[in-house]
N, C-alpha and C positions, 0 to 999 in steps of 0.2 A: 492650380488646375487647369489644363489646355484642353482643348478638344482636337482631335486629331482629323487631318483631311489629306488630300494627296500630294498638297504642297508642303507637308512636313518633312518628306523625304531630304530636302536640303535646309531645312532650318535648324539654328543650333537649339538644342535642347538639354535640358540639366535634369538629373535624376537624385532627388534627396533620398537617401538610403539608412536603413537601420543597418548597424553593424553589430554582431555578437558580442560587444563589449562595454563594460560599465562607463560610457561616456554620456555627458549631459544632453547632446545635441545631436539632429541627424545630419549626416556628412553630405555634401553634395557633390557630384562627379558632372564632367562633360560628357556627352553620349556622341560617340562617332556617327556620322552621317549614316554610313550602311546599317546601324544597329536601331535607328530610329523607327523604322516601322514595327520593329520587333518589342519597342517598349511598351509596359503596361504594368499598373499597380499591382503588387502582389507576386511578380516574377522574382527570381533569383538573379543576382547580377555579380560577376565577378569583378572585384575591386581591390587595387593596391592601397594600404593604408599603414602610413610609417615607412620607414626607407625600403623594406624589401618584403614585407609581409601581404600575403595575399589572402583574402577573405570572400566568403558568399555572403553577401548583403540581400536585403529585401526592400524592392522599390516601394517607397511610402508615398510619393507624390511627385510629379512631373511638372516643370516649370520652363518658361523660356528666360528665365531671368538669373543672371550669374550670380555667384555669391560676392558680398562686397568685400569681406574681411580676408578673403585668401583665392588665389588663384586654382580654380578647379582642375583636379586632374581629370585625365580621359578615363571612362569606365571601360574596361578591359572586354567583358563577353556578357552576353544575357543567356542563362543556363536553360531557361523553359519554355516549351511552345505556349503553354498555357499558364495563368498564375496558380501558384500552389497554397498563397495566403489569401484569404478574403478579406473584403472590406470589414466585415464584422469581428474576425479576429485581429484586425489591425486596433479598432474600436476597443475592444476588451484589452489588447496590450496596452493601450494608452491609459485606461483606467486603474489597471492593476499598478502601473508604474506611478501614477499621479497619488494611488490611494495608500500603497505600501512604502511609499519615499523611496523608490529605486529608479532604474533607469530602462527605459523601453529595450535597449540592447541587453539586459539582462533577463528581460522576459523573454526576447526572442532566443536566447542561450538555452533556456528552460524548455521553451516550448518545441523547438524543432529536433527531431531526431538528428544526431550527428550525421548520417546518411546524407540528411539534406543541407547540411551547414559546414561543407568541406572547407579545410583552412590549408595554407602551405603546410603545416605541419602532420595534416592528417596522415595515418599510415594505411595503407592499403595491403590486403592478403591476397592469394589466389585462392579460389573455391577447390575444395578437394574432392568435390563429387566425381564419381567415376566417368569415363565416356565424355570428357570435355570436347566439343566439337569445335576444332580451330577454324574449320571453313567457314563459319559465319562472320569471323572476325576480318576488319579490313586490315592493311598496312599497319597503321598507326597503332590499332589495338593488340594486332600480332607482336608488333614489338615489345610492348609493356608486359603481355602476358610472357614473352619470352624472357625478361628480365626479371619478373616475379617468378619464374621456375628455378632460375640460379640462385636468386637471393629471396629469402623467406619472406619479407616485408620492404615496402617502400614508401616513402613520404613524396608527396605531391611534388614537392620541389625537386625531388630525384627524379621523379617522372619527367617533368618539364624538361631537366638536362637531358636526357635519355632521347628526349623526341626532339630537343632543340627547340621548344617553341613554350611562350608563355601562355597560350589559351588551350589549355588540356581539359578543361571541365568538361566540354561535351564527350571527349573520348573517354574519360572516367564515369560518366553518366551513363553511357551508352552501355560501358561493361557492367557497371553495377545493374543496369535494366536487364540485361541478359543473365546474371546472377554467375558471370564469371568471375568476379571479384569482390570482395567485402571490405567493409571497414574494419580495422583491425582494433578490437576491443575484446573485453572478457565477455564470453557469450554464455549467459545463465539459460538455463534449461526453461522453456515455457511450460504452462499449465498442461498437465499430463493427464488426460483421460483415464480411467481406469477401463482395462480391456479384458475380456474371456475368451479364451480358446474354447469354440464350439465344435462339437465331432456333427458330422453328417453323412449319409450313406451316399455314395457315389450315384450320381442320379441316372447311370447305365442300368441300377440293380432296382431301379423303380417298376422296369418291365417283369410281370411277374414269371415269364420263362427264364430270364436271365438269373432272377432271385433264386428260383428252383435249383438252376445249375450252381449256383453260387453255395447252397446248402450240401450239393453233393461233393464239391471241391473241398468244403472246410470238414467234411468227416473224418479225414486223416488228421484234423487239428481240433480235438475237441474243447480247447482253452479258446480258441478264436472263434468255433461255432458258439459257445457260451455267450461271449461278448455281443455276437451278433444277436443272437437271440434276445439279451438285456437291454440291446439298443432299440428292437424293435419293440419290446414291451412299453420302455419309456418314451418311445416316440407316440406311442397311444394317449398317455398321460401329459405329455407337454412337448411343446414346439421346439424348444432349444435344447440340446444336452451338451453339458460339459464333459471335458475329458476325466474329471475328478468324478462327478457322478455316473460315469459309465464305468469307471474301473469300481466304483463303490459297489453299484447293480450288480455287475458280473463276478465279481471277486477275482477278475483278471490283473496280472500285474502290468506296470506301465509298458513292460517289453512286449506283452501278447498286443496290445493297442497299437504301441509303433509299428509291430509288423503288419497290420493290418491296413495301417495307413500306407507304408510302403509298397503294399501290394495294389494300391490305389482302390482299395475296396471302401476305406473310411476317406472323407477329406477333412482339413481342419481349416475353420473360418474364424480369423480372430475379429471379434467384434467389440465395439465401445458400448459398454453400459453405464446406467447411472448407479451412484453410490446407494440410492435410496431404495427399500425394498417396496414393491409395489403393490403390496397388499393392502396399503390404507389408500385411502381417496386422495389424501395429499399429493401423493407422486405421480398420479396416474395424468393424462393429457385431458381427460374430460371430467375432471373434479366439477364440484358444485359448490358454492360458497355457503358457509352456515348461516344462520338466521344473522347473527351478529356480524359477520363479516359484510354479508349484503347490505345491511344498514350501513355501515361504515363505507362502504363503497359507493353508496346513492349520495351519502352526506360529503365525500370527497369531491364526487361531481358536480353537487350544488356547491360546495365551496370555491371551485374552480370559477364558477359563471362570475362571482364576486370578488374573489381575490386571486393573484397569480400564484402564491405560495399558500401551500397547507402543510401543518404539521400533524402527524399521524403518530398519537400516544398510543402504540398498543403494547401491552404487556409481552412478557418472553412467551414464546410458543404459542402467539394467539394467531398464527396462520399471516402474518402481514405481506410475505413473500407471494400468497397466492392472490393478495389484492393487486400487488405490483404488475403480475402477470396478466390479470384480466384488465387493469389499465392501460399496459403496453399494448395489448391486443387492439385495445379501443384506437390508440395512435397510429399504430402501423396500418389499421383497416384506412386511415385517412390519408396514409401515404408519408407519413412524418417519422423523421429518425427520434430515437430513444437513447437517452444517456442514462446508464445504471451506475452510480459512483459507490464505492466500497471502500472502506477504510485502508485495508491491506488485502490487495489479491491475494496473495501466497496463503493468507490465514482464512480465505472465504472460499476454498476451492467447490466446498459442497454446493454452495448457491450458484457456482459457475455453472455446474454439472446439472443442478435442476434445471435452470434456465436452457442450458445446451439440450437437455432432455426436451423440453417444452417446444423450444423455438427453431432447433437444429442450426442448419447454416446461415439463419438471417444473423446470429450473433457473432461479433467479434471481440476478442478480449485485447485490451490494449495496457501495458505498464511497462515499468523501467525492467522487467527481468527479461523480455523480449529481447533479441540482438536485434542492431540497428537496423538492418535491411528489412526484417519483418515489421518494424514499427514504421520506416518508411512506406511498405507496400500497404500498410492498414491507412496511413495517411491518405494515400491517393483513393483508396477504396471510400473512404468516409466523403472526400472530397467530390468524388462522381456520384455520391449517393447509391453506391451499391452496397456499403454497409448500413443494415437499418437499425440494428439494437448494437450499442457500443457499451461494453462492459470493462469497467477500468478503475483503477486508483486515481488520485488527484490528477496526475498529468493528462489523464484524458480530456480534461476541461479545455486543453489548447488544441485540440482536433480541429480540422476545417469543416465544418458541419454544413452540408447542402441546406437541408429544411429540417432544423431539431425543433421538435414539438412538445417534449415532455423528460423532464430529468428527474431521477429518483436520487435522492441523497439518502442512503441506508445507514443506520448507527450514527445519525447525524452528529451525536454527541461526541464522536470518537475525538481523541487528541492526535491521532495520525492524520486528521485531515490538515494539521497545522503544519506548512514546510517552515523549518527551522533555518537550514542551511543547503546551500547557498541563496542569495536573494534571487527571485522574489520571495520573499516570506511571507507567502499569502495563506488565507485559510479556505480550503476548497469549497467548503458549505457557502461561504459569503460570496465567493467568485461564481459559483454555480447559479445562485440569485441573479447577480450582475448579468450572467451570460443569457440565463433565460430572458431576462426584461430586453437584450438587444434582438433576440428572435421572437420575442413574444410567444415564449413557449410557457408550459406551466411547471412547476416545481412541488413535489412531494417531498418533505423531511420526514424519515421514519425513525423510531426509537421507542424502547420500552423505558428509557431514562432519559429525556430530552436534556440539552443543556439548557442552563437558567437564561441565557440571552434569547433561546427560541421560544421557550414557553414564555418569557416575559413579553416577547413580540406578538404571541399570540392570544395571551390573557389580556394583560394590561393594556398594551398598546393596539390589539387587535389589529396588527399589519398584517399577520397571518392567519389562514382558518384554522380552526383545531377540530379534529376528528379522534375521538376516544374508540379505542377498542379494549375492551376489560375482560374478555372472557378467553379462556385456553382454547385452542382448536379441540374439537371432539369432545369437549366437556372435560379433559386432563386437568386435574387439581395442580393448583401451585403446589411447590414443595414444602414440606413443613421444615421450618429453620429452628435449630437448636443453638443457643448460645452457651459456651463451656467455660467456666472461668479456670485459667492457666494457675491463677494465683491459689485458689481452694485445692486443685489438685495437686500443687507442688507442697502445699501444706500437709495434706493427706497421703503424699508421698505416691500417690497413684499414678503420676506421669510418667512416662517413659521415653526417654530423650524428649523430643519435642511432641509426642502423642499422647493427649488425654485418655484416660480410660475409656471414656464416650465414645471418641472417634476409633479408636482400635476395636472395639468391639462391633462398631456400625461397620467397618471394613469386612471384618471376618464374618459377619452375617450376611452381607451381601455378596462375598465371593462363595459361601456356602450353598447360595440358591443360583450360582452362576450370574450373578449381575455385576456391573462395572463400577470402578470408582474413577472419581476424578480428584486428586489433590492440588490446589492453590497455594503458592509462595511466591509473593512477587518479587522474589530475589534471586538472580542466577548465583552460580558458584557453589562451593562448599560452604565456607564462610566467610562473611564479608570484614571481620575484623579480627587481627593477632594483636595480642597485647602482651607486653613482658609484664608479669606479677611483679617482679622487683622494682623497676622505675617507671613502668607506665608507658613505655616507647611503644610506637606503633610502626610497621614497615608503609613508607609513605613511595607515591610515584614520584620518581625524578622530574617528569615533565609537568604534572600537576598537583593541585594541592587536595589530593585524595588518598585515603588509605586503600592498601591493595586488596584485593580478595583473594581467598586461597582456592584453587580450583584443583580438586583431588585428580580428575582424569589427566590432567597435564603434568602434576605434581609443581605446580609454579603459582606464584602469586601475578596477579592480572590487573592491571588498569582498565577500567570499562569506560575511560573517557578517550585514551589515545593509544590503547592497546599494546602499551608497555609491558613486558614480562620480566621476573627475576625468579631466581630458585628459591625455594620455600626455606625458612629458617629453623636451624634447630637450637640455636643460641641467641640472644638479644644481640644486635650488632652495637648497642650503646654501651650496656654495662657486663655483658658477657653472660648473664644469666641463663640458666637453661630453663626455666619457669616460664614456659609460652603458654599463653591461656587463648583458647578460641571462642569469639564473641559472635553471637548472632548464627542466623542459618539462611542457607541457599537451598535451590532445589535440588542440588547434587546431593547435600547433606540428607535431606529428606528422604530420597530415593535409597541412599546409603543406609541410613538407619532402618527403613522399613524392610530392606531386603535380611538385615540382621535379624529383626524382630519376626517376620514372616518370610522364612526363606524360599518356600514354595510357591510365593506369588510370582506373576511375570509382568513385570514394571516396566514400564517407557518413561521417556523424559522428555518434554517438549518447550525448549526455552532456546533462545540465539545460540547457545554452544551447541545444542544437539541439531540444528537447522541450517547450518551453514553450508553443507555440503549439498551439492545439486541434489534434487528430489528428495532430500532428507526428510522433510516435512510431510510430503506427500507418503513417504513410506511409514512413518511413524502414525499418520491419521488412519492409513491402511489397514494397519496392524492392529489399531484398535478398534477400527469399524468390524474387522473380521474376527475379532474375540481372540487375537493371538496374543493379545494383553489384558491382565486383569484390572491394573492400575495405569494412570496415566498421570505423571507429577509435572506440573508447569508452572511458568509465569502467566503475565495476563494474555498469552497467545491462546490458552485455554479456555479464555472468555469469548473470543470473537467469532460469533458467526456458525459455532460447531454443534452438529444435531445428531446424537448419537440415541439411538432406540433403547438402549440396553444400560443406560447409566441411569442409577438410582440413587448414587450417594455422592455426594460433594462434601471435601474437608476442606477449610480454610485454616492452614496451619498458624497463621499469626496475623490477626487484621489490625494489629496496632500501629505497624510502620507506615501504613496509609495515612491512617488519621491523624498520627503526629507529625505529617510533613509541612515545614514551614511555609505553606501556601494558601492564597487566600480561597483557592478551589480544591483543598484537600478534602473537606468534607463532601463538597458535589461528587468529586471524581471517586472518592470511597465508596458512596452511595451507589454510582453508576457501577464500578468494576465489581462490588460484592454481589449487586444486585443481578448483573449480566453473570457473572460466575455460578450463583445460585441457580439462574435461569436454564443452565445446561441438565438439570437433573429432573427426572421423571417428565421426559417430553413425549411419552405415548401414553398406554393406558395405567402404567403402573406410578403410583405418587411416588414421588423423589424426597430424599432426606437430606437437609445441609446442615453439618456442623460447623459452626463459626467458634474458632478458639481465640479467646482475648483476655489481656490482663483486665480490661476495663468494659465490663459487662454492664454498666449504666450507661454508656455513651449513647447520647441520642441518636447519632446515624446507624448504631447497632441496630437501636430498636425501632426505629423508622425501617431499616431493611427487614426485620422480623415480622414488622404489620404490612408491608409491603406498600408503606405510605411515601409515597413521591411527592403529594401534597404538602405534607407537615414537612418533609426536607425543603421543599421550595419556598414556603413561607416564612421560615426560619432564617435561611439563607438569604433572600432577598432583602429582609430587613436588616441584616448586618451587611450586606454590600451597600445598601443606601446610607446606612450611620457611617460607615468607613470608608466611602468615597471609592467605590470598586465598581465594575462593568457588571450589569448594563446602564448603570446611571453616569457613569464615568468612562470615557476613553481612555487607555494606557497607550503611552509610547513610551519603550524601552530604548537608550542608546547605550552601548557598551562602546568603552574606549579601552583599545589593547596595544599593550606595548612589553617589550621583552625586558625592560627595566622598570622596576616597581616604584622608585622614586618618580621617573618621568610618567607613568602611566598617572600617578595622583596630580602631579603638577598641571599635566594637560587637561584632566577631567575637572579638576577646579576651575581652571582657565575657562573652559567651554560652558560651565553651568554658570559661572558670573555673568558671562555674555549672555546667555538665556535669560537668566533671572533679570536684567535689566529690560527687557521687553515682556518676559510671561510671569515675572513676578513669583508668586506662591504656588503657581503651576508645576514649577520646578521642585523635584524632591533629589536631594545628593548632590554629588556622587559618594555612591557608598559602595562597599565591597560586595559582591554577590554571595551567595551561600558557597560556592568553589569560585576562590579568587585566583586560581592560575589553571589554565588549560593548555596543554602543548605549548609550555614555555612562555605563554603569553599571558601577562598579569591583567585583571578585568577590573575595570570601575563601571558601575551602572549609574546613568542619569535616568529618573523617571519623570515622565510628563504625566499628570494625571487633569484630563479635560472635562470639566462640567458641561455635559451635551446641552443643557438648558441655556445657559448664560455665556458660552463661547462658542465661537465659529471655527469649525475643526478645518474647514479648507484654508482660511488665513492663517492659521497658526502652522500648517502644513507647507504653505508657501514660504512663509517666514523661516520655517526649519531648513527647507530645501536650501534657501540662500545660506543660511548659516553652516551648513553641511559643505556648501561649495566652497565657502571661505575657510572652513576647517582645513579640506583637504588641499587648497593652495597655499596654506600658510606654511612656510619653511620650517618654521620651530616644530611643526607637529611630525617632522620627518622620521618613519620608523613606527609611526603609530598608525591604527587604523580605526574607522568607525565602523559599529553595527547597527543599524537601524531597525527596529523590530515593531510595526505597528500592530496591536491588539496580540500581545505576545503570550497567548495562554491557548 
């Protein structure tokens, strides 16, 4: 690291840069004299890497020493006037790369929006906004825009040819900043607030004389006059009048209202509204905390004086969000930035709206559903400390915070916080704690069903503070849970399709009194398995070792791993028999069966298949909120962060598939999932009812859910984890070896395991075939490392693993295979 002074203008300097690639080391470039004064850590530099590839790299350090192993190429250009990456971010990147055994370049690729990491292959498209002002363009920008009007999209290499120069990045940056061009990618719709069209009288008629003249004018149009009188009556009762309310109150048709708008008598104003009914204290700006909430609030503040991380264990519907709001207000008053992490932004639109309603424009939402230019814009706002509250999914951890003071990790137990592919395979909750440490900020982990690791850290280890909130807001009772035996109902022949008589009766009772129902089945599709009754053959995916799932909507068999589809079968391809049996059930079949049994019901389905299209998720939620649907059938999507005031009944169609999953976390995850689903019921004054259908009514987890006994589940699980050497007592590292040849996969995996066992001995388990041994035509063998946290040094083991991975990748005998290293793979 060197200090800059006026002599540096003619000094030979070198920049060590991070490239957005999976390479082990930083790469050094020589800096042209004319760029010396622009050099700064955290700025983007344009560099050539390989024969002809151009990349945007981040300057990580500056030195006057040339690299010894190779001759440094010249750096082509520096893009930014000011650094766009902070020193604290670079520190976090280094920690992630070291902890999760990946490369800093992979962290950079995950962290930066594409608009900030332009490369020679990046495609540029023209903005199609009307009234493009070409007068603001210089000659070179005009050339680029001109070319884009002829051709739909251009790569940066093509633009370089058009301009006849290598240094095109400043020109592209200028066009991006002016919002004249965009990075070409699939643009998903961002979170859409709910809007309502309000009617108001033109301000001209506020004058009594003008209003009197209007009455006289409308005497010849009695229906329009009725609408005006209805408006004036409604105005006395409420401030805002919707089109629907006016139509209903006046009895006028939509055409009458339209005519009054066209005449300029009424005006239409579209306004954003909250999805929450404002008649309860919880939804208003000036809510007050209940006694239990105030006690928890004071305990959290006290806990933060002693420990940087606190776990808030609050039962469902206890009003955790209100506590978050009050704490956020305190940090905002100190001028600090707040990061509010959610497991999946698309599934938690209601929280987004509640916070937007409370904090207004102080909130920015950041996640991968935004298009790239929007993400780059938010990046700049956070860097300049213009954005005070950032609400986002796991990727928002990578933003360049100016002064971060407080982090909330809501639903901290959620599996969605873990990134699986591509690298870095990080866990957002754990990274949030490290990020907070770098900024000396505080972290609040919130959950009704905490992960065992967090609860262990808060109780046994006392690393975290622990605050409990075990009273539902406004004294609402927890739902009553009833467990129904599928076996018994089958024996009595009272079960219809997959609905026990208890559940069917309860659905009909709820619908009779205009209440709503949620049905949970953690499998999508129609039926998961087709089987030939004659020979037992099952249709399999051609790319993966999984059976195909039948989807009635498409009429095809789908693979849920690689997306492969084929036509449904009417006869067995192996033996020709026409006796094909359907086994199991998915959300599609639950919906279908219910439509047949109760044809008058209005049913919606919320799963991966129904929410693929733009805004589809939002439309389904809105329809259910506004009571256009009686029943909502869904996968785990229905369990996450949804708050419906009219839902009194929850049905769990089959609890067994989760409980029997071959994973050490199966019971913990089942308890969390079913408790969260149950928590959607009776969230206002009505007590909810939850029906859990199962073959195994005596299962201890089912009983713990009925008793809402998290402690019992925790005690039992933690003993088993210790006995069988699982987290939190042991650290797990999975190493997957993948190759398209089965024999080669086994051979390479066995060779690597032998090598690792020489140094690590009994810590190495396998190789073994995982639950699904082939995905997308790659065979998989897994080596598991179980590291005892009390007796082994994890940093030393990781250092050794890094060397071995390097040797593996350099070995020509392993050609065609690749390694996937997953630290904390759960």
